[in-house]
N, C-alpha and C positions, 0 to 999 in steps of 0.2 A: 408568453403566448399560451392561451388556453386551448385545450383540445377536448371537444365534446365527444365522449366515447359512445354517446347514444346514436351517432351517425357512423356510417361506414368510412367516410373520409371527412376531413375538415374542409377541403376545397375540391370542387369538381369543375373542370374547365371543359366546355363544349367547343371543340374546334382546335386542331393542332397546326394552325397557321403560325406566322411569326409572332403575333401578339399573344396567342394562347400558350405557345411553347415557352416564351419568356416568362409569362406570369406563373406558369406551373413550375418552372425550374427555380425561380427566385423564391417562391413560396415554400417549395420543398427544402431549399437551402436554409430557410429560416426555421425549419423543423416541422412544418405542417405536413399532414398526411394528404397527399394530392393524387388525384386521378384525372386523366385526360381521355375524352371520347373523340374519336375521329372516324369518319365513315368513308372518306374518299382518298385523300392524299396527306401523308405525313409531311409537314412543311407548308401546307396550304397553297393558295393560289400563286403567291409570289415565286415559290420554288418550282412549282410544277407547271403552271399555266399562266405565268406572268413575267415578272421582272427578269428572272434568271434565264429561262429559255429565250425570251425576247432579246436580251442583250447578246446572247450567243449568236442569234440569227442576224442581228445588226452587224456584228463583227464579221460574220460570214459574207454579208452583202457588200462589204467594203474592199474585199481583196481584188475585185475587178478594177476598182479605181486605182489601187496601188500599182497594178500592172500598167495601166494606161499612163499614170503620172510618172512612172519610172523613166519613160522615154525622154522626158525633158531633162533628166539627170544623167543621160548617157547610156542607160541600159537598153538592151535589145530584146527585152522580154516579150513574150507573146501570150495572148489570152489562152487559158486552158478550158476544159469542159467542166461545168459545174454539175455535181451529182447531188440532187435533192435528197434521195434516199440515204446517201452516206452521211449528209449533215444531220438528218433527223435521227439516224441510228446513233451518231456520236452524241447528239443532244440528249437522247434518252438514257444513254449510259451515264452521263454526268448527273442527270436528274435522279436516277436510281441510286447513285453514290450519295447524293445529298439527302435523299430519303433516309438512307441508313444512318447518316450522321445525326439527323434529327431524332430518330428512334434511340440511338445510342446515348445522346445527350440526356434525353428524358429518363432512360433507364438508369444511367449513372447517377442522376440526381435523386433516384429513389421514387420516381413518379410511376404510378400504375397506369399502364396503357390498355385502353378498352377500344376494340374495333367495332364500329357499328353506327347506326343513326340514332341520335338521342332525341327523346321526346319527354316533356315534363308530364309527370303524373300529379305532382303538386309542387309547391315552392321549394321543397327539400328533397324531392325524389325524381330520379330520371330512369326511364326504361329505354333500353337499347335494342335495336333489331339489326341483324347482320346485313351488310351491304355488298358483300362480295370482295371487299378489300382483303379480308382474311377468311379463307375457306373454312377454317376451323372455329370461327367465332360463333358464339351462341348468345341468345337473348339474355340480357341481364337487367337486374333492378338494383339501383344503387342510391343510397341516401347521402346527403352532404349538408354540412352546416351552412356552407356558402357555395354559390354556383356562379361561374363566370361564363357569359355567352360571348364567344369569339368566333362566330361562324362565318364572318366575312361577307362577301357579296358575290353576285353572279351576273353574267352579261344580260343586258336587256335588248330586246328587238323592237323596232318600230312596228305598229299594227297596220302594216300595209298589205295589200293583196299579194300573195305569193311569198310572204315573209319566211315560210317554212323552207323555201328553196335557198335561203341565205344561211351562211354559217356565222358563228360568233368567234370571239378570240379563243374560247375553249377548244374549238375544233381545228383552228388554223395550225396549231402546233403539230397535229398528227395527220395532215393531208397526205394521201398516198402518193401524190405527184404534185409538182409545182405548177400552178395555173399559169398559162402564158398570157392570159388576159384576166385582170381582176378589177372589179369595181368595189371600192371601199366607201362605205357610207358613214360619215362622221369624221370630224377633224379635231377630236380631243387627243389625249396622249396616245391611245391605242391606234386610232386611225392614222395619225401622222407617222407613228413609228413603223407600222406595217406598210404604209405607202412607200417609205424609204427602203424598207427591207426588200420588197418585191421589185421595186424599180432597180435597185442595186444588183439583184439576181437576174435581171434581164426581162422581167415581165412588162407588159403594157399595163399601166396603172391609171385608172380614173378615180379621182377623189371628189366625193359629193358632200357638200355641207351647206347649212342654212345661212351662216353669217357671211359678211363681206370678207372677213379674214379668218384664218384658222386659229385654234387654241383660245377659245373664249376664256376670259379671266386673267390672261397674262398681259403684261405691259404692251401698249399699242405699238411702240417702235419695234419690239421683239416680234410681235405678230406680223408686222409689215415685212420685216427682214425674212421671216420664215416663209411668208407667201412667195417672196422672190426666190428663196432657196428651193422651194418645192418645184417651181417651174424649171429651175436649172437642173434639177434631178431628173427631169423628163416626165414628171407626173402631170397629167391633164387635170386641171382644177375646174370644178363646176360650182362656182360660188352662188350663194343666195338661191339654192335649189334643194328640193327634197324629192325622194322617190315616192311614186304613187302606186307602182306596180312592178312586180318581178315575175317574169314568165319564162317558161322553157320554150325555146325555139330551136328545132333541130337538135344538134348535139351541145348547144350552149344555152346561155341565159341572156335575157334582154331586160335591162332596167329602164323603165320609163319615168322621167322626171316631170315635176309639175310645170316646167317651162316648155314641155313638149319634146325635149331631147330624148333620144334613145341610145343606150350604151350597151354594146354587145360584150359579153364576158363569159369566161369559163367558170368563174367563181365570183360570188358576191359575199363580201364580208361586212356585216353590220357591227360597226364599232360605235354604238349609239348609247353608251353609258352602262352603268351597272346598278343593281338594286340590292338592298340588304337581304341576306338569306335568313328569313325568319318564319316563312310560311309553314314549315313542317315541324316546328319546334313544340307545338302544343302550348303556346303562350296563353291560350284561353283558359288553361288550368291554373294560371297564376294571375297576379295583379299587375304584371308587366304591361306597360302601355306603349303602343307603337303609333307612328303617324300613318297617314294614308299610303305613303310609299313604303311602309314596312320598317322604317327606321325606329330603333329602340330609343326611347327617351331616357336620359340619364341626368344625374346632377353632377356637380363639379368633382365628386369623388367616384364617378363612374357607377353609382348605384342607381338601379332602376326604381320604378314606383312600387316594386315588390321588395321589401326589406330583405337583405341577405342575397339578393340576386343582382349581379353586376353585368356590364357589357363594355367591351373595348373593341377598337379597330373599326373596320369598314361597316360593321353591322349597326354602328351609331351614325354613319354617314356624315362625319364631320370633316376631318382631314384624312382622306383615304389614301394614305401612303404607308408603305411597310415600316419605315423607321418610326413613324408616329405610333403605330399599333404596338411596336416593341416597347417604346417609351411608356405608353399607357399601361401595358402589362406589368412592366417593372415597377412603376409608381404604385399601382394597385397592390401588388404583392408586398411591397415594402410597407405600405400603410396598414394592411391587414395583419401582417405577421412579423414585420421587422421593428427595429427600435430606432430607425432613422428614415427620413424621406429624401429620396434623390429628386432633383429638380431638372426639368427640361424647359427650354424656351420654345414653345409652340408657335409664338408670333413670328419667329424668324426661321421657320421650317424651310429649308431650301428645296427646290423642285428642279427636276431635269426631264427633258424629253429627248430620247435617243434617236433623233433623226440623223441624217448625214448631210450637213454637219449638225451636231447636237446643239441644244440650247439649254440654258439653266438660269435660275432666278432665285433671289432670296430677298425677303423684306417687301417693302411697299412698291407698287407700280407708281408711275408718275401721276396718274389720275387719283390714286388712293392718297398719296402724299399731299397733293394739291388741295384735297378736300379738308385737310387738317391745318393748312397754313401755307405761307409762301415757300416755294420750293425751288432750289437751284438744280438745273439739269446739266450734266456733263456727258457728252455723247461722242463716240468715235467710231468711224467706219473705215476699214482698210482691207487691202488684199493681203492674205497671209503670205509670209515669206515662201513657203513651199510652192505656192501656186504662181509665184513670179517666174519659176522655172517650168512647172508642170504645164502651164498654159490654161489650167482649168479656171473657168469663171466662177469664182467663189469668194464671197465677202464675209468678213467678220464684223460683228456689231458689239460694242461694249457701251454700257450706260451706268452711270451712278446717279442716284436720286438723293439729294441732300436737303435736310430741313434747314432753312435759312436762319431761323431764330437760334437754334442750338448748334448749328454747323455739323450735326451728326449725319453720317451716311445711313440713310434709312432703307435704301434699296439698291440692289445691284442686279444687272441683267446682261446676259451675253448669248450670242449665237456665234458659234465658231468651233473649230477643233479644240478638244479638251475642255470645253466649257463646263461640264459637270465636275471635273477634277478641280478646276480653278475655283468654281463657285463654292466648293466645300470649305476652302480656306477663307474665302470672303465671308461665308456665313459665320465663322468664328468672330471675325472682326466686327460685323454688324451686330451680332448678339452681344458682344462686349461693349457696344455703344461708342465705337471709335468715331472721331470727327474727321472731316475732310482733311484737316491739317495733319492728322496722323497718317493718312494715306500719302499726302504730299511729302512728308519727311521720311517715308520709307524708301530705301534704295531698291531699285528694280533688279531683276535678273535678266541680263542681256546676252543674246537676243531671244526674247520670248514674246508671245502675245500677251501673257499675263502682266508684263511690266506696264502695259498701257493703263491698267487700273491705278497705278501709282504715279503716272506721268501726265494724266489729264489735268491741265492747269486752267484752261480757258473755259469759262462757263458758256454753255451752248444757248441756254434760254432760262427764263424764270416762269414758273407755273404757280397757280393759286392766286388768292386774293392779295 
């Protein structure tokens, strides 16, 4: 590996999220001189304002269910009082601990940490300005042979009247008090998950979305099962509707929809997508090209249209998932400074949505598979064992999508308890290209829900030409 001493460092990473941290650590491990610039949170969105605190809040929202369900098993437990402030304080302590771990990992790897906002002066030069994350930080000017942009994404709001009265997912984790009535706009990952969280914590929840079913882009059977589960969770769904106005009325807010409905709420959460964080990087000082929505254009090696400048993670707006950013960062560092290249299967990236119950998916949906050829569908719906005694109305859905010509399982989908944990194992099988016969000859673990994936023998239907 060559080191050009005319630059301050060999590699400068802008953004200390999951992808940026992995890229910096691996590159430093290969012997490169590496610096990372971060202006807001060490660990990025996932650790601070995304996956980690979100899942902690999902778990908090489920304890009321456990108390209610225990009665069917002979317990005389009684509901207690939920303390929002105590949860937020506990969550903050854990995030602070994780921040320290990320800083420690980088320092142990020999990475130089720079606190501030980064802006390009030219294709090899970055100037930083303090952001308040570190009170002792000073402006810096640093040169690098190569630069990686890993600045991630930020929440987007709909341009409706009164949008400033709504919060985004960035603010929801620090609300001073739990809203008793919340209107959530959008039914993607974030909207669905927070609908489940607040419903589980006892709030009245209204969920507004433009489609007939939630979670656009997922398998249709999975979407249908989720629609039913959302209703069972006590969430009021406003399908095929969009907000046109948010206004303050008295001590609360009122959301007016395009169908004339009015929703009273204490808080409005806009979970209406995210956009790449590129607007303050000074990309006009380089030849880096972006799309109208701010996405950085890259080639298959993550290189931008400016030689020596790369981009990974959400800022490229491809597969916006934390493990994908980590994989991209690792691949790029190996290619630039290592003597071998590690491979990941991005086509079989598993996805999970942490509603209650959660859902997970890997590979092709039925519609996607049917476009490629004749497809066999195996579908199972049942009541989980736990709820035969709890009395709760909750159903599990499992689905396998099989390419008829090759007999390979090309997709798996599930809504039900432990779906994300189960799907991680199935992702290995589907990535390995296992056939339906391999599933059939695998002995199940009894009694589990997961064994259903290896005992579905009867084809439900055939799709495709």
